[in-house]
DOMAR-150112 format. One record per atom (N, C-alpha, C): chain; atom name; x, y, z. Coordinates in Angstrom, 3 decimals. Layout:
A, CA, X, Y, Z $
...
This chain:
A, N, -13.281, 2.415, 18.380 $
A, CA, -12.523, 2.167, 17.416 $
A, C, -12.797, 2.732, 16.213 $
A, N, -12.147, 3.373, 15.500 $
A, CA, -12.279, 3.975, 14.169 $
A, C, -11.558, 3.262, 12.925 $
A, N, -12.212, 3.312, 11.722 $
A, CA, -11.665, 2.696, 10.751 $
A, C, -11.736, 3.522, 9.380 $
A, N, -10.696, 3.707, 8.490 $
A, CA, -10.610, 4.739, 7.578 $
A, C, -10.183, 4.057, 6.423 $
A, N, -10.693, 4.014, 5.216 $
A, CA, -10.047, 3.271, 3.927 $
A, C, -10.290, 4.444, 3.108 $
A, N, -9.269, 4.581, 2.035 $
A, CA, -9.287, 5.260, 0.994 $
A, C, -8.727, 4.748, -0.226 $
A, N, -9.235, 4.977, -1.534 $
A, CA, -8.594, 4.407, -2.712 $
A, C, -8.143, 5.718, -3.565 $
A, N, -7.145, 5.940, -4.114 $
A, CA, -6.720, 7.016, -5.124 $
A, C, -7.085, 6.578, -6.572 $
A, N, -7.101, 7.770, -7.279 $
A, CA, -7.195, 7.581, -8.463 $
A, C, -6.073, 6.973, -9.411 $
A, N, -6.284, 6.211, -10.566 $
A, CA, -5.118, 5.578, -11.280 $
A, C, -4.414, 6.619, -12.088 $
A, N, -2.818, 6.287, -12.197 $
A, CA, -2.135, 7.399, -12.872 $
A, C, -2.117, 7.057, -14.430 $
A, N, -1.529, 7.710, -15.331 $
A, CA, -1.208, 7.486, -16.725 $
A, C, -0.029, 6.535, -16.829 $
A, N, -0.010, 5.657, -17.630 $
A, CA, 1.341, 4.674, -17.708 $
A, C, 2.125, 5.445, -18.878 $
A, N, 3.298, 5.374, -18.519 $
A, CA, 4.356, 5.739, -19.311 $
A, C, 5.474, 5.046, -19.449 $
A, N, 6.011, 4.605, -20.555 $
A, CA, 7.186, 3.531, -20.583 $
A, C, 8.488, 4.098, -19.969 $
A, N, 9.018, 3.400, -19.198 $
A, CA, 9.968, 3.559, -18.255 $
A, C, 11.214, 4.413, -18.995 $
A, N, 11.571, 4.347, -20.210 $
A, CA, 12.736, 4.816, -20.540 $
A, C, 12.438, 6.432, -21.029 $
A, N, 10.929, 6.726, -20.756 $
A, CA, 10.634, 8.109, -21.168 $
A, C, 10.573, 8.709, -19.928 $
A, N, 10.642, 8.205, -18.816 $
A, CA, 10.558, 8.800, -17.365 $
A, C, 11.694, 9.523, -16.750 $
A, N, 11.581, 10.633, -16.304 $
A, CA, 12.880, 11.367, -15.705 $
A, C, 12.977, 10.489, -14.362 $
A, N, 14.156, 10.511, -13.840 $
A, CA, 14.337, 9.827, -12.618 $
A, C, 13.507, 10.330, -11.646 $
A, N, 13.231, 11.717, -11.589 $
A, CA, 12.327, 12.275, -10.354 $
A, C, 10.774, 11.773, -10.504 $
A, N, 10.445, 10.986, -11.589 $
A, CA, 8.989, 10.667, -11.847 $
A, C, 9.093, 9.076, -11.429 $
A, N, 10.040, 8.547, -11.201 $
A, CA, 10.206, 7.113, -10.620 $
A, C, 9.804, 7.168, -9.188 $
A, N, 9.362, 6.004, -8.452 $
A, CA, 9.290, 5.909, -7.024 $
A, C, 7.927, 5.168, -7.021 $
A, N, 7.082, 5.703, -5.910 $
A, CA, 5.962, 5.019, -5.357 $
A, C, 4.917, 5.939, -5.662 $
A, N, 3.471, 5.629, -5.524 $
A, CA, 2.267, 6.234, -5.323 $
A, C, 1.584, 5.628, -4.527 $
A, N, 0.850, 6.407, -3.457 $
A, CA, 0.002, 5.725, -2.635 $
A, C, -1.477, 5.491, -3.341 $
A, N, -1.729, 4.342, -3.448 $
A, CA, -2.951, 4.021, -4.014 $
A, C, -4.161, 3.748, -3.136 $
A, N, -4.067, 3.173, -1.938 $
A, CA, -4.825, 2.591, -1.152 $
A, C, -4.143, 2.556, 0.483 $
A, N, -5.083, 2.698, 1.408 $
A, CA, -4.626, 2.448, 2.773 $
A, C, -5.712, 2.208, 3.575 $
A, N, -5.526, 1.724, 4.836 $
A, CA, -6.359, 1.215, 5.575 $
A, C, -6.013, 1.474, 7.093 $
A, N, -6.477, 2.154, 7.740 $
A, CA, -6.076, 2.588, 9.334 $
A, C, -7.155, 2.213, 10.322 $
A, N, -6.561, 1.367, 11.202 $
A, CA, -7.472, 1.142, 12.481 $
A, C, -6.913, 1.810, 13.733 $
A, N, -7.656, 2.593, 14.318 $
A, CA, -7.153, 3.471, 15.575 $
A, C, -7.793, 3.078, 16.737 $
A, N, -7.172, 2.656, 17.640 $
A, CA, -7.717, 2.229, 19.142 $
A, C, -7.794, 3.575, 20.024 $
A, N, -8.584, 3.967, 20.636 $
A, CA, -8.316, 5.342, 21.441 $
A, C, -7.605, 5.303, 22.766 $
A, N, -6.573, 4.478, 22.801 $
A, CA, -5.700, 4.354, 24.080 $
A, C, -4.626, 5.396, 24.089 $
A, N, -4.055, 5.807, 22.943 $
A, CA, -3.091, 6.835, 22.986 $
A, C, -3.611, 8.094, 23.506 $
A, N, -2.814, 8.506, 24.746 $
A, CA, -3.307, 9.830, 25.221 $
A, C, -2.567, 11.042, 24.438 $
A, N, -3.144, 12.194, 24.743 $
A, CA, -2.179, 13.194, 24.101 $
A, C, -0.816, 13.348, 24.737 $
A, N, -0.004, 13.664, 24.154 $
A, CA, 1.654, 13.933, 24.284 $
A, C, 2.310, 12.337, 25.053 $
A, N, 1.394, 11.248, 24.841 $
A, CA, 2.039, 10.204, 25.239 $
A, C, 3.206, 9.874, 24.159 $
A, N, 4.190, 9.378, 24.683 $
A, CA, 5.218, 8.822, 23.676 $
A, C, 5.056, 7.499, 22.902 $
A, N, 5.271, 7.496, 21.487 $
A, CA, 5.124, 6.340, 20.830 $
A, C, 6.053, 6.049, 19.949 $
A, N, 5.990, 5.020, 19.434 $
A, CA, 7.024, 4.710, 18.237 $
A, C, 6.043, 4.149, 16.764 $
A, N, 6.728, 4.432, 15.912 $
A, CA, 6.210, 3.719, 14.693 $
A, C, 7.091, 2.630, 14.204 $
A, N, 6.366, 1.542, 14.190 $
A, CA, 7.181, 0.375, 13.573 $
A, C, 6.622, -0.005, 12.289 $
A, N, 7.696, 0.010, 11.161 $
A, CA, 7.106, -0.129, 9.853 $
A, C, 7.929, -1.305, 9.309 $
A, N, 6.880, -2.072, 8.552 $
A, CA, 7.679, -3.219, 7.818 $
A, C, 7.146, -3.760, 6.463 $
A, N, 7.894, -3.945, 5.538 $
A, CA, 7.465, -4.364, 4.218 $
A, C, 6.628, -5.811, 4.340 $
A, N, 5.452, -5.912, 3.931 $
A, CA, 4.588, -7.143, 4.202 $
A, C, 4.858, -8.186, 2.805 $
A, N, 5.218, -7.482, 1.809 $
A, CA, 5.331, -8.224, 0.489 $
A, C, 5.286, -7.206, -0.780 $
A, N, 5.067, -7.757, -1.842 $
A, CA, 4.804, -7.148, -3.009 $
A, C, 4.305, -8.037, -4.088 $
A, N, 3.697, -7.621, -5.165 $
A, CA, 3.095, -8.192, -6.118 $
A, C, 3.741, -7.660, -7.460 $
A, N, 3.098, -7.553, -8.551 $
A, CA, 3.661, -7.300, -9.949 $
A, C, 3.492, -5.649, -10.054 $
A, N, 2.522, -5.260, -9.372 $
A, CA, 2.504, -3.741, -9.183 $
A, C, 2.944, -2.884, -8.149 $
A, N, 2.714, -3.218, -6.901 $
A, CA, 2.835, -2.671, -5.622 $
A, C, 3.621, -3.328, -4.449 $
A, N, 3.981, -2.451, -3.556 $
A, CA, 4.447, -2.738, -2.189 $
A, C, 3.375, -2.731, -1.292 $
A, N, 3.444, -3.802, -0.174 $
A, CA, 2.307, -3.575, 0.778 $
A, C, 3.173, -3.283, 1.878 $
A, N, 2.728, -2.165, 2.729 $
A, CA, 3.521, -1.692, 3.920 $
A, C, 2.696, -1.836, 5.040 $
A, N, 3.227, -1.951, 6.269 $
A, CA, 2.363, -1.788, 7.379 $
A, C, 3.221, -0.901, 8.462 $
A, N, 2.492, -0.214, 9.343 $
A, CA, 2.908, 0.868, 10.067 $
A, C, 2.311, 0.537, 11.556 $
A, N, 2.813, 0.454, 12.671 $
A, CA, 2.228, 0.150, 13.925 $
A, C, 2.518, 1.161, 14.741 $
A, N, 1.701, 1.850, 15.305 $
A, CA, 2.053, 2.942, 16.301 $
A, C, 1.812, 2.230, 17.569 $
A, N, 2.963, 2.317, 18.255 $
A, CA, 3.083, 1.462, 19.600 $
A, C, 3.284, 2.470, 20.717 $
A, N, 2.562, 2.297, 21.604 $
A, CA, 2.751, 2.965, 22.943 $
A, C, 3.937, 2.779, 23.678 $
A, N, 4.917, 3.568, 24.194 $
A, CA, 6.061, 3.358, 24.909 $
A, C, 5.785, 3.083, 26.309 $
A, N, 4.595, 3.575, 26.717 $
A, CA, 4.218, 3.317, 28.087 $
A, C, 4.013, 1.898, 28.240 $
A, N, 3.129, 1.232, 27.633 $
A, CA, 2.665, -0.228, 27.909 $
A, C, 3.017, -1.267, 26.453 $
A, N, 3.426, -0.749, 25.588 $
A, CA, 3.634, -1.517, 24.270 $
A, C, 2.282, -1.802, 23.357 $
A, N, 1.178, -1.322, 23.900 $
A, CA, 0.088, -1.435, 23.101 $
A, C, -0.038, -0.793, 21.778 $
A, N, -0.560, -1.524, 20.746 $
A, CA, -0.719, -1.086, 19.309 $
A, C, -1.747, -0.248, 19.254 $
A, N, -1.759, 1.050, 19.242 $
A, CA, -2.521, 2.143, 19.276 $
A, C, -3.228, 2.451, 18.025 $
A, N, -2.412, 2.195, 16.724 $
A, CA, -3.272, 2.408, 15.391 $
A, C, -2.164, 1.478, 14.448 $
A, N, -2.909, 0.913, 13.369 $
A, CA, -2.323, 0.004, 12.385 $
A, C, -2.768, 0.659, 11.172 $
A, N, -1.513, 0.813, 10.255 $
A, CA, -1.866, 1.543, 8.931 $
A, C, -1.263, 0.379, 7.970 $
A, N, -2.134, 0.043, 6.937 $
A, CA, -1.609, -0.669, 5.911 $
A, C, -1.801, 0.134, 4.735 $
A, N, -0.810, 0.028, 3.754 $
A, CA, -0.913, 0.740, 2.425 $
A, C, -0.257, 0.080, 1.429 $
A, N, -0.893, 0.446, 0.183 $
A, CA, -0.431, -0.329, -1.259 $
A, C, 0.321, 0.952, -1.955 $
A, N, 1.427, 0.697, -1.978 $
A, CA, 2.525, 1.673, -2.727 $
A, C, 2.696, 1.370, -4.243 $
A, N, 1.960, 1.769, -5.179 $
A, CA, 2.172, 1.461, -6.618 $
A, C, 3.745, 1.836, -6.995 $
A, N, 4.334, 1.131, -7.593 $
A, CA, 5.578, 1.382, -8.087 $
A, C, 5.416, 2.234, -9.480 $
A, N, 6.398, 3.327, -9.841 $
A, CA, 6.061, 3.876, -10.990 $
A, C, 7.415, 3.687, -11.743 $
A, N, 7.285, 3.542, -13.166 $
A, CA, 8.561, 3.618, -13.926 $
A, C, 9.278, 2.390, -13.980 $
A, N, 8.801, 1.382, -13.014 $
A, CA, 9.456, 0.052, -13.061 $
A, C, 8.672, -1.048, -12.318 $
A, N, 9.020, -2.109, -11.773 $
A, CA, 8.425, -3.018, -11.089 $
A, C, 8.909, -3.171, -9.715 $
A, N, 8.011, -3.814, -8.607 $
A, CA, 8.565, -4.015, -7.337 $
A, C, 9.669, -5.010, -7.449 $
A, N, 9.589, -5.944, -8.019 $
A, CA, 10.497, -7.168, -8.481 $
A, C, 12.009, -6.328, -8.805 $
A, N, 11.985, -5.376, -9.841 $
A, CA, 13.156, -4.885, -10.338 $
A, C, 13.918, -4.197, -9.237 $
A, N, 13.025, -3.326, -8.394 $
A, CA, 13.373, -2.356, -7.198 $
A, C, 14.114, -3.580, -6.271 $
A, N, 13.466, -4.522, -5.817 $
A, CA, 14.022, -5.570, -4.817 $
A, C, 15.130, -5.908, -5.205 $
A, N, 15.367, -6.470, -6.556 $
A, CA, 16.586, -6.970, -7.268 $
A, C, 17.713, -6.102, -7.392 $
A, N, 17.240, -4.746, -7.716 $
A, CA, 18.525, -3.939, -7.656 $
A, C, 19.081, -3.743, -6.227 $
A, N, 18.034, -3.479, -5.063 $
A, CA, 18.606, -3.184, -3.812 $
A, C, 19.311, -4.355, -3.106 $
A, N, 18.941, -5.614, -3.528 $
A, CA, 19.420, -6.912, -2.957 $
A, C, 20.683, -7.374, -3.888 $
A, N, 20.788, -6.799, -4.923 $
A, CA, 21.858, -7.368, -5.938 $
A, C, 21.572, -8.747, -6.483 $
A, N, 20.284, -9.375, -6.269 $
A, CA, 19.998, -10.824, -6.755 $
A, C, 18.540, -10.639, -6.963 $
A, N, 18.023, -11.752, -7.288 $
A, CA, 16.508, -12.004, -7.553 $
A, C, 16.084, -12.496, -6.183 $
A, N, 14.824, -11.962, -5.742 $
A, CA, 14.359, -12.361, -4.193 $
A, C, 12.799, -12.756, -4.594 $
A, N, 12.460, -13.965, -4.391 $
A, CA, 10.979, -14.124, -4.313 $
A, C, 10.162, -13.307, -3.198 $
A, N, 8.802, -12.828, -3.756 $
A, CA, 8.043, -12.433, -2.537 $
A, C, 7.735, -13.156, -1.857 $
A, N, 7.580, -12.648, -0.497 $
A, CA, 6.874, -13.569, 0.646 $
A, C, 5.353, -13.569, 0.435 $
A, N, 4.747, -14.643, 0.982 $
A, CA, 3.345, -14.921, 0.747 $
A, C, 2.757, -13.695, 1.489 $
A, N, 1.725, -13.100, 1.025 $
A, CA, 0.898, -11.798, 1.623 $
A, C, 0.090, -12.808, 2.667 $
A, N, -0.028, -11.945, 3.871 $
A, CA, -0.977, -12.330, 4.985 $
A, C, -2.393, -12.684, 4.277 $
A, N, -3.168, -13.771, 4.886 $
A, CA, -4.614, -13.886, 4.445 $
A, C, -5.336, -12.433, 4.324 $
A, N, -5.433, -11.945, 5.554 $
A, CA, -6.176, -10.521, 5.553 $
A, C, -5.865, -9.578, 4.806 $
A, N, -4.609, -9.411, 4.332 $
A, CA, -4.201, -8.454, 3.372 $
A, C, -4.648, -8.965, 1.995 $
A, N, -4.500, -10.246, 1.900 $
A, CA, -4.962, -10.751, 0.319 $
A, C, -6.680, -10.349, 0.215 $
A, N, -7.277, -10.681, 1.348 $
A, CA, -8.757, -10.090, 1.370 $
A, C, -8.932, -8.691, 1.243 $
A, N, -7.989, -7.632, 1.663 $
A, CA, -8.250, -6.341, 1.598 $
A, C, -7.833, -6.001, 0.066 $
A, N, -6.756, -6.684, -0.673 $
A, CA, -6.728, -6.449, -2.029 $
A, C, -7.616, -6.819, -2.841 $
A, N, -8.468, -7.925, -2.404 $
A, CA, -9.477, -8.305, -3.414 $
A, C, -10.854, -7.339, -3.278 $
A, N, -10.889, -6.787, -1.837 $
A, CA, -11.830, -5.819, -1.749 $
A, C, -11.665, -4.808, -2.393 $
A, N, -10.374, -4.069, -2.427 $
A, CA, -10.206, -2.881, -3.297 $
A, C, -10.334, -3.112, -4.625 $
A, N, -9.653, -4.333, -5.188 $
A, CA, -10.245, -4.495, -6.560 $
A, C, -11.629, -4.521, -6.923 $
A, N, -12.536, -5.063, -6.170 $
A, CA, -13.993, -5.190, -6.424 $
A, C, -14.613, -3.739, -6.243 $
A, N, -14.023, -3.101, -5.344 $
A, CA, -14.685, -1.635, -5.115 $
A, C, -14.276, -0.788, -6.215 $
A, N, -13.132, -0.803, -6.632 $
A, CA, -12.711, 0.035, -7.945 $
A, C, -13.427, -0.418, -9.258 $
A, N, -13.836, -1.792, -9.325 $
A, CA, -14.446, -2.086, -10.427 $
A, C, -16.076, -1.551, -10.225 $
A, N, -16.559, -1.701, -9.362 $
A, CA, -17.919, -1.019, -8.984 $
A, C, -17.876, 0.493, -9.123 $
A, N, -16.978, 1.158, -8.768 $
A, CA, -16.805, 2.691, -8.899 $
A, C, -16.632, 2.863, -10.381 $
A, N, -15.915, 2.216, -11.005 $
A, CA, -15.767, 2.665, -12.454 $
A, C, -17.046, 2.354, -13.150 $
A, N, -17.718, 1.076, -12.783 $
A, CA, -18.971, 0.894, -13.428 $
A, C, -19.968, 2.009, -13.492 $
A, N, -20.054, 2.619, -12.104 $
A, CA, -20.800, 3.604, -11.705 $
A, C, -20.521, 4.778, -12.470 $
A, N, -19.398, 4.846, -12.939 $
A, CA, -18.978, 6.102, -13.497 $
A, C, -19.026, 5.859, -15.062 $
A, N, -19.595, 4.709, -15.518 $
A, CA, -19.504, 4.482, -16.940 $
A, C, -18.136, 4.178, -17.291 $
A, N, -17.249, 3.758, -16.731 $
A, CA, -15.884, 3.540, -17.174 $
A, C, -15.788, 1.869, -17.026 $
A, N, -16.855, 1.084, -17.062 $
A, CA, -16.636, -0.325, -16.513 $
A, C, -15.761, -0.989, -17.733 $
A, N, -15.797, -0.696, -18.997 $
A, CA, -15.085, -1.426, -19.963 $
A, C, -13.757, -0.762, -20.237 $
A, N, -13.220, 0.032, -19.298 $
A, CA, -11.851, 0.625, -19.530 $
A, C, -11.165, -0.098, -18.192 $
A, N, -9.951, -0.882, -18.833 $
A, CA, -9.266, -1.747, -17.803 $
A, C, -8.307, -0.768, -17.456 $
A, N, -8.151, -0.789, -16.065 $
A, CA, -7.181, 0.108, -15.383 $
A, C, -6.370, -0.645, -14.563 $
A, N, -5.059, -0.286, -14.339 $
A, CA, -4.137, -1.150, -13.479 $
A, C, -4.758, -0.795, -11.970 $
A, N, -4.952, -1.862, -11.171 $
A, CA, -5.425, -1.509, -9.682 $
A, C, -4.156, -1.174, -9.066 $
């Protein structure tokens, strides 16, 4: 089993009214992948993606790579997609035409978010940026 984790740099914040529509969207900020070596070359598979939830800055997504041969989950990818130019709540409200409360995030995902925040703080401290507050 292989595990990969990545964190991206923080973008500059711009007030929403100054953003061109092409600058609104999401930005990959962190991801975590677990790969099981059971998927063979040329073996058919499907990707099942779902929205796990959101907070005040980001959407949390999960993608499962599932073998069509036996239904085994061969890989699991979780990502944090930061919303640019607005908030996740406003995006969901716009899509659903009503206010929707975010679902409770799974416990393991909350631990991963806490880990990423602590890791970012350590990296900023090592870079001499510990007094600079950045959006996680």
